[in-house]
Every structure is written in structure tokens, then in C-alpha cells.
N, CA, C and O atoms as a CHARMM CRD file, in Angstrom:
* protein
*
  272
    1    1 MET  N    -22.15600  66.37000  49.28000 PROA 1      0.00000
    2    1 MET  CA   -21.10400  67.14100  49.91200 PROA 1      0.00000
    3    1 MET  C    -20.96800  68.49900  49.24800 PROA 1      0.00000
    4    1 MET  O    -21.21500  68.67600  48.05500 PROA 1      0.00000
    5    2 ALA  N    -20.57100  69.43300  50.06700 PROA 2      0.00000
    6    2 ALA  CA   -20.30200  70.79400  49.59200 PROA 2      0.00000
    7    2 ALA  C    -18.90300  71.18000  50.06600 PROA 2      0.00000
    8    2 ALA  O    -18.35700  70.56400  50.98200 PROA 2      0.00000
    9    3 THR  N    -18.33200  72.19900  49.43900 PROA 3      0.00000
   10    3 THR  CA   -17.03400  72.69400  49.82200 PROA 3      0.00000
   11    3 THR  C    -17.12700  74.17700  50.11100 PROA 3      0.00000
   12    3 THR  O    -17.72800  74.93400  49.34800 PROA 3      0.00000
   13    4 ALA  N    -16.53500  74.58400  51.20800 PROA 4      0.00000
   14    4 ALA  CA   -16.43700  75.99600  51.56600 PROA 4      0.00000
   15    4 ALA  C    -14.97400  76.37200  51.68900 PROA 4      0.00000
   16    4 ALA  O    -14.13800  75.56300  52.09300 PROA 4      0.00000
   17    5 SER  N    -14.68100  77.60100  51.33600 PROA 5      0.00000
   18    5 SER  CA   -13.31000  78.09900  51.41600 PROA 5      0.00000
   19    5 SER  C    -13.32500  79.46000  52.10200 PROA 5      0.00000
   20    5 SER  O    -14.09800  80.34500  51.73500 PROA 5      0.00000
   21    6 PHE  N    -12.47200  79.61200  53.09100 PROA 6      0.00000
   22    6 PHE  CA   -12.39500  80.86500  53.84300 PROA 6      0.00000
   23    6 PHE  C    -10.92700  81.28800  53.96000 PROA 6      0.00000
   24    6 PHE  O    -10.01700  80.46300  53.88600 PROA 6      0.00000
   25    7 ILE  N    -10.72800  82.58000  54.14300 PROA 7      0.00000
   26    7 ILE  CA    -9.43200  83.12600  54.48700 PROA 7      0.00000
   27    7 ILE  C     -9.43600  83.37300  55.98200 PROA 7      0.00000
   28    7 ILE  O    -10.31900  84.05300  56.50500 PROA 7      0.00000
   29    8 VAL  N     -8.44500  82.81900  56.66900 PROA 8      0.00000
   30    8 VAL  CA    -8.36400  82.92100  58.12300 PROA 8      0.00000
   31    8 VAL  C     -7.15200  83.77200  58.48200 PROA 8      0.00000
   32    8 VAL  O     -6.05400  83.54100  57.97600 PROA 8      0.00000
   33    9 GLU  N     -7.34900  84.74100  59.34200 PROA 9      0.00000
   34    9 GLU  CA    -6.28400  85.63100  59.79000 PROA 9      0.00000
   35    9 GLU  C     -5.87100  85.26700  61.19600 PROA 9      0.00000
   36    9 GLU  O     -6.70600  84.90100  62.02400 PROA 9      0.00000
   37   10 GLY  N     -4.57100  85.36700  61.47000 PROA 10     0.00000
   38   10 GLY  CA    -4.08800  85.14000  62.81200 PROA 10     0.00000
   39   10 GLY  C     -3.34200  83.82900  63.00900 PROA 10     0.00000
   40   10 GLY  O     -2.83300  83.55600  64.09500 PROA 10     0.00000
   41   11 MET  N     -3.27800  83.00700  61.94200 PROA 11     0.00000
   42   11 MET  CA    -2.52800  81.75400  62.04200 PROA 11     0.00000
   43   11 MET  C     -1.03700  82.05300  61.88700 PROA 11     0.00000
   44   11 MET  O     -0.63200  82.79700  60.99400 PROA 11     0.00000
   45   12 SER  N     -0.22800  81.46300  62.76900 PROA 12     0.00000
   46   12 SER  CA     1.20900  81.72200  62.69300 PROA 12     0.00000
   47   12 SER  C      2.07300  80.45800  62.84200 PROA 12     0.00000
   48   12 SER  O      3.29300  80.52400  62.69200 PROA 12     0.00000
   49   13 CYS  N      1.45000  79.31800  63.13400 PROA 13     0.00000
   50   13 CYS  CA     2.25300  78.12000  63.35000 PROA 13     0.00000
   51   13 CYS  C      1.41100  76.85900  63.14700 PROA 13     0.00000
   52   13 CYS  O      0.20300  76.92700  62.92300 PROA 13     0.00000
   53   14 ASP  N      2.07000  75.73200  63.22900 PROA 14     0.00000
   54   14 ASP  CA     1.35300  74.46200  63.05600 PROA 14     0.00000
   55   14 ASP  C      0.33500  74.21400  64.16300 PROA 14     0.00000
   56   14 ASP  O     -0.65100  73.50500  63.95700 PROA 14     0.00000
   57   15 GLY  N      0.57200  74.79700  65.33500 PROA 15     0.00000
   58   15 GLY  CA    -0.40000  74.67700  66.41700 PROA 15     0.00000
   59   15 GLY  C     -1.71000  75.37100  66.04900 PROA 15     0.00000
   60   15 GLY  O     -2.78800  74.91400  66.43100 PROA 15     0.00000
   61   16 CYS  N     -1.61500  76.46700  65.31200 PROA 16     0.00000
   62   16 CYS  CA    -2.81600  77.16100  64.85000 PROA 16     0.00000
   63   16 CYS  C     -3.59300  76.27000  63.87100 PROA 16     0.00000
   64   16 CYS  O     -4.81700  76.16200  63.94100 PROA 16     0.00000
   65   17 VAL  N     -2.85600  75.64300  62.96900 PROA 17     0.00000
   66   17 VAL  CA    -3.49000  74.74600  61.99600 PROA 17     0.00000
   67   17 VAL  C     -4.22200  73.62800  62.72600 PROA 17     0.00000
   68   17 VAL  O     -5.36100  73.30600  62.38800 PROA 17     0.00000
   69   18 SER  N     -3.58200  73.04300  63.71300 PROA 18     0.00000
   70   18 SER  CA    -4.19800  71.96400  64.49400 PROA 18     0.00000
   71   18 SER  C     -5.43000  72.43700  65.23000 PROA 18     0.00000
   72   18 SER  O     -6.42900  71.72000  65.29100 PROA 18     0.00000
   73   19 ALA  N     -5.37400  73.64700  65.79600 PROA 19     0.00000
   74   19 ALA  CA    -6.51700  74.18700  66.53900 PROA 19     0.00000
   75   19 ALA  C     -7.71600  74.37300  65.63300 PROA 19     0.00000
   76   19 ALA  O     -8.84400  74.07700  66.02700 PROA 19     0.00000
   77   20 ILE  N     -7.48700  74.85800  64.42500 PROA 20     0.00000
   78   20 ILE  CA    -8.57600  75.05300  63.47200 PROA 20     0.00000
   79   20 ILE  C     -9.14100  73.71700  63.02200 PROA 20     0.00000
   80   20 ILE  O    -10.35700  73.55700  62.92600 PROA 20     0.00000
   81   21 LYS  N     -8.27600  72.76700  62.74800 PROA 21     0.00000
   82   21 LYS  CA    -8.75800  71.44000  62.32700 PROA 21     0.00000
   83   21 LYS  C     -9.58000  70.78600  63.43200 PROA 21     0.00000
   84   21 LYS  O    -10.60700  70.16700  63.15200 PROA 21     0.00000
   85   22 ARG  N     -9.13800  70.91600  64.69500 PROA 22     0.00000
   86   22 ARG  CA    -9.91500  70.34100  65.81400 PROA 22     0.00000
   87   22 ARG  C    -11.26300  71.02200  65.94500 PROA 22     0.00000
   88   22 ARG  O    -12.27700  70.35700  66.15800 PROA 22     0.00000
   89   23 ALA  N    -11.28600  72.34800  65.81900 PROA 23     0.00000
   90   23 ALA  CA   -12.54600  73.09400  65.96300 PROA 23     0.00000
   91   23 ALA  C    -13.52200  72.69100  64.88800 PROA 23     0.00000
   92   23 ALA  O    -14.70800  72.51400  65.16800 PROA 23     0.00000
   93   24 LEU  N    -13.05200  72.54100  63.65200 PROA 24     0.00000
   94   24 LEU  CA   -13.94600  72.17200  62.56400 PROA 24     0.00000
   95   24 LEU  C    -14.37000  70.70500  62.65400 PROA 24     0.00000
   96   24 LEU  O    -15.49500  70.36900  62.28500 PROA 24     0.00000
   97   25 ALA  N    -13.49400  69.83500  63.13500 PROA 25     0.00000
   98   25 ALA  CA   -13.85900  68.42100  63.28100 PROA 25     0.00000
   99   25 ALA  C    -15.00000  68.24200  64.25400 PROA 25     0.00000
  100   25 ALA  O    -15.73700  67.25900  64.17100 PROA 25     0.00000
  101   26 ALA  N    -15.15800  69.17200  65.17300 PROA 26     0.00000
  102   26 ALA  CA   -16.22500  69.08900  66.17400 PROA 26     0.00000
  103   26 ALA  C    -17.58400  69.49700  65.61400 PROA 26     0.00000
  104   26 ALA  O    -18.60900  69.28100  66.26100 PROA 26     0.00000
  105   27 VAL  N    -17.60300  70.08000  64.42600 PROA 27     0.00000
  106   27 VAL  CA   -18.86900  70.49600  63.79900 PROA 27     0.00000
  107   27 VAL  C    -19.48800  69.30000  63.10100 PROA 27     0.00000
  108   27 VAL  O    -18.85300  68.66000  62.26300 PROA 27     0.00000
  109   28 ASP  N    -20.72400  69.00300  63.45000 PROA 28     0.00000
  110   28 ASP  CA   -21.42700  67.87800  62.84300 PROA 28     0.00000
  111   28 ASP  C    -21.55700  68.10600  61.33400 PROA 28     0.00000
  112   28 ASP  O    -22.01700  69.16100  60.89600 PROA 28     0.00000
  113   29 GLY  N    -21.15200  67.12200  60.55700 PROA 29     0.00000
  114   29 GLY  CA   -21.27100  67.21100  59.11500 PROA 29     0.00000
  115   29 GLY  C    -19.97000  67.49200  58.38900 PROA 29     0.00000
  116   29 GLY  O    -19.89500  67.33300  57.17100 PROA 29     0.00000
  117   30 VAL  N    -18.93100  67.91100  59.12500 PROA 30     0.00000
  118   30 VAL  CA   -17.65400  68.18800  58.48800 PROA 30     0.00000
  119   30 VAL  C    -16.96300  66.86800  58.16200 PROA 30     0.00000
  120   30 VAL  O    -16.80400  66.01300  59.03300 PROA 30     0.00000
  121   31 GLN  N    -16.55400  66.70300  56.90700 PROA 31     0.00000
  122   31 GLN  CA   -15.90700  65.47300  56.47700 PROA 31     0.00000
  123   31 GLN  C    -14.40300  65.61400  56.38500 PROA 31     0.00000
  124   31 GLN  O    -13.66900  64.69400  56.74700 PROA 31     0.00000
  125   32 ASP  N    -13.92700  66.77700  55.89700 PROA 32     0.00000
  126   32 ASP  CA   -12.50000  66.96800  55.69000 PROA 32     0.00000
  127   32 ASP  C    -12.13000  68.43400  55.74200 PROA 32     0.00000
  128   32 ASP  O    -12.92100  69.28900  55.34400 PROA 32     0.00000
  129   33 THR  N    -10.94700  68.73400  56.22400 PROA 33     0.00000
  130   33 THR  CA   -10.46200  70.10600  56.22800 PROA 33     0.00000
  131   33 THR  C     -9.03500  70.13200  55.70000 PROA 33     0.00000
  132   33 THR  O     -8.23900  69.22700  55.94900 PROA 33     0.00000
  133   34 ASP  N     -8.73600  71.20100  54.96200 PROA 34     0.00000
  134   34 ASP  CA    -7.38400  71.43800  54.46700 PROA 34     0.00000
  135   34 ASP  C     -7.03500  72.87000  54.86800 PROA 34     0.00000
  136   34 ASP  O     -7.67000  73.82300  54.41700 PROA 34     0.00000
  137   35 VAL  N     -6.03200  73.00700  55.71000 PROA 35     0.00000
  138   35 VAL  CA    -5.62400  74.32600  56.21200 PROA 35     0.00000
  139   35 VAL  C     -4.24300  74.63100  55.65100 PROA 35     0.00000
  140   35 VAL  O     -3.29300  73.88100  55.87800 PROA 35     0.00000
  141   36 ASN  N     -4.13600  75.72900  54.92000 PROA 36     0.00000
  142   36 ASN  CA    -2.87900  76.15900  54.32000 PROA 36     0.00000
  143   36 ASN  C     -2.33500  77.32000  55.13400 PROA 36     0.00000
  144   36 ASN  O     -2.84500  78.43600  55.05000 PROA 36     0.00000
  145   37 LEU  N     -1.31300  77.06200  55.91200 PROA 37     0.00000
  146   37 LEU  CA    -0.73900  78.09900  56.77600 PROA 37     0.00000
  147   37 LEU  C     -0.15200  79.23800  55.96700 PROA 37     0.00000
  148   37 LEU  O     -0.29200  80.39800  56.35600 PROA 37     0.00000
  149   38 ALA  N      0.50100  78.94100  54.85200 PROA 38     0.00000
  150   38 ALA  CA     1.17700  79.97000  54.04900 PROA 38     0.00000
  151   38 ALA  C      0.20000  80.98600  53.44700 PROA 38     0.00000
  152   38 ALA  O      0.48200  82.18300  53.41100 PROA 38     0.00000
  153   39 THR  N     -0.94600  80.49500  52.97900 PROA 39     0.00000
  154   39 THR  CA    -1.89300  81.39300  52.32700 PROA 39     0.00000
  155   39 THR  C     -3.02500  81.83900  53.24400 PROA 39     0.00000
  156   39 THR  O     -3.72700  82.80500  52.94400 PROA 39     0.00000
  157   40 GLY  N     -3.20400  81.13500  54.36500 PROA 40     0.00000
  158   40 GLY  CA    -4.29500  81.44400  55.28200 PROA 40     0.00000
  159   40 GLY  C     -5.63600  80.87200  54.82600 PROA 40     0.00000
  160   40 GLY  O     -6.67700  81.18600  55.40300 PROA 40     0.00000
  161   41 GLU  N     -5.60700  80.04600  53.80600 PROA 41     0.00000
  162   41 GLU  CA    -6.86200  79.51200  53.26700 PROA 41     0.00000
  163   41 GLU  C     -7.23300  78.18900  53.96400 PROA 41     0.00000
  164   41 GLU  O     -6.39500  77.32100  54.20700 PROA 41     0.00000
  165   42 VAL  N     -8.52700  78.09200  54.26600 PROA 42     0.00000
  166   42 VAL  CA    -9.08600  76.86900  54.85400 PROA 42     0.00000
  167   42 VAL  C    -10.17000  76.35800  53.91200 PROA 42     0.00000
  168   42 VAL  O    -11.11800  77.08000  53.60400 PROA 42     0.00000
  169   43 LYS  N    -10.03600  75.13100  53.46200 PROA 43     0.00000
  170   43 LYS  CA   -11.04900  74.49900  52.61500 PROA 43     0.00000
  171   43 LYS  C    -11.69700  73.37800  53.43100 PROA 43     0.00000
  172   43 LYS  O    -11.01800  72.57700  54.07300 PROA 43     0.00000
  173   44 ILE  N    -13.02300  73.34600  53.38600 PROA 44     0.00000
  174   44 ILE  CA   -13.77900  72.40200  54.20300 PROA 44     0.00000
  175   44 ILE  C    -14.77500  71.66200  53.33200 PROA 44     0.00000
  176   44 ILE  O    -15.54400  72.27700  52.59300 PROA 44     0.00000
  177   45 GLN  N    -14.76000  70.33900  53.42100 PROA 45     0.00000
  178   45 GLN  CA   -15.80700  69.52800  52.79800 PROA 45     0.00000
  179   45 GLN  C    -16.79700  69.16100  53.88700 PROA 45     0.00000
  180   45 GLN  O    -16.42000  68.66300  54.94800 PROA 45     0.00000
  181   46 TYR  N    -18.07200  69.41600  53.61000 PROA 46     0.00000
  182   46 TYR  CA   -19.08400  69.19500  54.64500 PROA 46     0.00000
  183   46 TYR  C    -20.41900  68.81500  54.01300 PROA 46     0.00000
  184   46 TYR  O    -20.64400  69.01200  52.81800 PROA 46     0.00000
  185   47 ASP  N    -21.28800  68.27200  54.84000 PROA 47     0.00000
  186   47 ASP  CA   -22.64300  67.91100  54.44600 PROA 47     0.00000
  187   47 ASP  C    -23.53000  69.11200  54.72800 PROA 47     0.00000
  188   47 ASP  O    -23.75700  69.44100  55.89300 PROA 47     0.00000
  189   48 PRO  N    -24.04400  69.78500  53.68300 PROA 48     0.00000
  190   48 PRO  CA   -24.84700  71.00400  53.90000 PROA 48     0.00000
  191   48 PRO  C    -26.20600  70.72300  54.59000 PROA 48     0.00000
  192   48 PRO  O    -26.88500  71.65400  55.02400 PROA 48     0.00000
  193   49 GLN  N    -26.58300  69.46900  54.68500 PROA 49     0.00000
  194   49 GLN  CA   -27.80400  69.12300  55.40300 PROA 49     0.00000
  195   49 GLN  C    -27.57400  69.13400  56.92500 PROA 49     0.00000
  196   49 GLN  O    -28.51500  69.21200  57.71500 PROA 49     0.00000
  197   50 ARG  N    -26.28900  69.05400  57.30400 PROA 50     0.00000
  198   50 ARG  CA   -25.97500  68.97200  58.73200 PROA 50     0.00000
  199   50 ARG  C    -25.18200  70.18300  59.25000 PROA 50     0.00000
  200   50 ARG  O    -25.12400  70.41500  60.45700 PROA 50     0.00000
  201   51 ALA  N    -24.57800  70.94800  58.34400 PROA 51     0.00000
  202   51 ALA  CA   -23.78200  72.10100  58.75300 PROA 51     0.00000
  203   51 ALA  C    -23.92700  73.19700  57.70600 PROA 51     0.00000
  204   51 ALA  O    -24.15500  72.92700  56.52700 PROA 51     0.00000
  205   52 GLY  N    -23.79200  74.41900  58.15500 PROA 52     0.00000
  206   52 GLY  CA   -23.85000  75.55400  57.22500 PROA 52     0.00000
  207   52 GLY  C    -22.58800  76.37400  57.33900 PROA 52     0.00000
  208   52 GLY  O    -21.79600  76.18200  58.26200 PROA 52     0.00000
  209   53 THR  N    -22.39500  77.28400  56.41000 PROA 53     0.00000
  210   53 THR  CA   -21.16800  78.08200  56.42700 PROA 53     0.00000
  211   53 THR  C    -21.05500  78.92100  57.68700 PROA 53     0.00000
  212   53 THR  O    -19.94400  79.17200  58.15400 PROA 53     0.00000
  213   54 SER  N    -22.16100  79.35700  58.24600 PROA 54     0.00000
  214   54 SER  CA   -22.09500  80.16800  59.47200 PROA 54     0.00000
  215   54 SER  C    -21.57300  79.31500  60.63400 PROA 54     0.00000
  216   54 SER  O    -20.80100  79.80800  61.45600 PROA 54     0.00000
  217   55 SER  N    -21.98200  78.04400  60.71300 PROA 55     0.00000
  218   55 SER  CA   -21.48800  77.20400  61.80500 PROA 55     0.00000
  219   55 SER  C    -19.98800  76.90600  61.61800 PROA 55     0.00000
  220   55 SER  O    -19.25500  76.77800  62.59900 PROA 55     0.00000
  221   56 LEU  N    -19.53800  76.79700  60.36800 PROA 56     0.00000
  222   56 LEU  CA   -18.10300  76.58600  60.10300 PROA 56     0.00000
  223   56 LEU  C    -17.30200  77.82300  60.51100 PROA 56     0.00000
  224   56 LEU  O    -16.26600  77.70700  61.16500 PROA 56     0.00000
  225   57 GLN  N    -17.77900  78.99700  60.12500 PROA 57     0.00000
  226   57 GLN  CA   -17.10000  80.25100  60.49600 PROA 57     0.00000
  227   57 GLN  C    -17.11500  80.43700  62.02100 PROA 57     0.00000
  228   57 GLN  O    -16.12200  80.87700  62.60100 PROA 57     0.00000
  229   58 ASN  N    -18.21700  80.11000  62.65500 PROA 58     0.00000
  230   58 ASN  CA   -18.28900  80.24300  64.11000 PROA 58     0.00000
  231   58 ASN  C    -17.28700  79.32000  64.81200 PROA 58     0.00000
  232   58 ASN  O    -16.70700  79.69700  65.83000 PROA 58     0.00000
  233   59 ALA  N    -17.08500  78.13400  64.28000 PROA 59     0.00000
  234   59 ALA  CA   -16.11100  77.20900  64.86500 PROA 59     0.00000
  235   59 ALA  C    -14.70400  77.79400  64.76600 PROA 59     0.00000
  236   59 ALA  O    -13.92000  77.69700  65.71100 PROA 59     0.00000
  237   60 ILE  N    -14.38700  78.39900  63.62800 PROA 60     0.00000
  238   60 ILE  CA   -13.06300  79.01400  63.45500 PROA 60     0.00000
  239   60 ILE  C    -12.91500  80.19400  64.39700 PROA 60     0.00000
  240   60 ILE  O    -11.88200  80.35400  65.04600 PROA 60     0.00000
  241   61 ARG  N    -13.94400  81.01500  64.46900 PROA 61     0.00000
  242   61 ARG  CA   -13.89800  82.16400  65.41300 PROA 61     0.00000
  243   61 ARG  C    -13.77100  81.68700  66.86500 PROA 61     0.00000
  244   61 ARG  O    -13.05700  82.29200  67.66500 PROA 61     0.00000
  245   62 GLY  N    -14.46600  80.60500  67.19000 PROA 62     0.00000
  246   62 GLY  CA   -14.39500  80.05500  68.52800 PROA 62     0.00000
  247   62 GLY  C    -13.01500  79.54500  68.90300 PROA 62     0.00000
  248   62 GLY  O    -12.67600  79.46200  70.08400 PROA 62     0.00000
  249   63 ALA  N    -12.21100  79.19800  67.88500 PROA 63     0.00000
  250   63 ALA  CA   -10.84100  78.76700  68.11100 PROA 63     0.00000
  251   63 ALA  C     -9.91400  79.96100  68.27700 PROA 63     0.00000
  252   63 ALA  O     -8.73100  79.79900  68.57600 PROA 63     0.00000
  253   64 GLY  N    -10.46200  81.18300  68.08000 PROA 64     0.00000
  254   64 GLY  CA    -9.66800  82.38100  68.31000 PROA 64     0.00000
  255   64 GLY  C     -9.11800  83.06800  67.06500 PROA 64     0.00000
  256   64 GLY  O     -8.15300  83.82800  67.15300 PROA 64     0.00000
  257   65 TYR  N     -9.72300  82.80800  65.90700 PROA 65     0.00000
  258   65 TYR  CA    -9.20500  83.36800  64.65600 PROA 65     0.00000
  259   65 TYR  C    -10.27000  84.16700  63.94200 PROA 65     0.00000
  260   65 TYR  O    -11.46400  83.91100  64.09700 PROA 65     0.00000
  261   66 ASP  N     -9.83100  85.14400  63.15200 PROA 66     0.00000
  262   66 ASP  CA   -10.73400  85.92600  62.30700 PROA 66     0.00000
  263   66 ASP  C    -10.89500  85.21300  60.98400 PROA 66     0.00000
  264   66 ASP  O     -9.94000  84.64600  60.45200 PROA 66     0.00000
  265   67 VAL  N    -12.10400  85.24100  60.45400 PROA 67     0.00000
  266   67 VAL  CA   -12.39200  84.51700  59.23000 PROA 67     0.00000
  267   67 VAL  C    -13.24200  85.38600  58.30000 PROA 67     0.00000
  268   67 VAL  O    -14.12200  86.12400  58.74400 PROA 67     0.00000
  269   68 SER  N    -12.96100  85.28000  57.02000 PROA 68     0.00000
  270   68 SER  CA   -13.76300  86.01800  56.02700 PROA 68     0.00000
  271   68 SER  C    -14.04800  85.11900  54.84000 PROA 68     0.00000
  272   68 SER  O    -14.70800  85.54100  53.89000 PROA 68     0.00000
């Protein structure tokens, strides 16, 4: 397992947190996500053999949020 951490911009409510969690759950290899609304930080545990950081970032962007 590997862990990735990103700062996500544009989250304003619990619905945003849920949308990001759903988007990441759909990525093959993602095991767990922790989304902190107050800080904008998203931590993801994933299998690097099945997912990469670009696919994780693309999932967040696909949910409508900016990620760095």
C-alpha cells in the first residue's frame, strides 16, 4: 500500500466530501480515503500496482474540484 496526500480546492460542505470519497472509491486500487473539509486535505491509501497518483487526481478533478 501507498499513501498520497493532496490539497483540494473548492470543497465547502459535507456533500463535497462525499462526492470526493465516491469519486475515489471508483478508482481501482483505492483502499481508504480521509477527506478533511477544514484543511482541504485528502489522504488516500491505494495499491500502486493498480492506481497511480495521476488517476487519483483525475478522479478528484472529475468530481469538479481543483487538486494540487
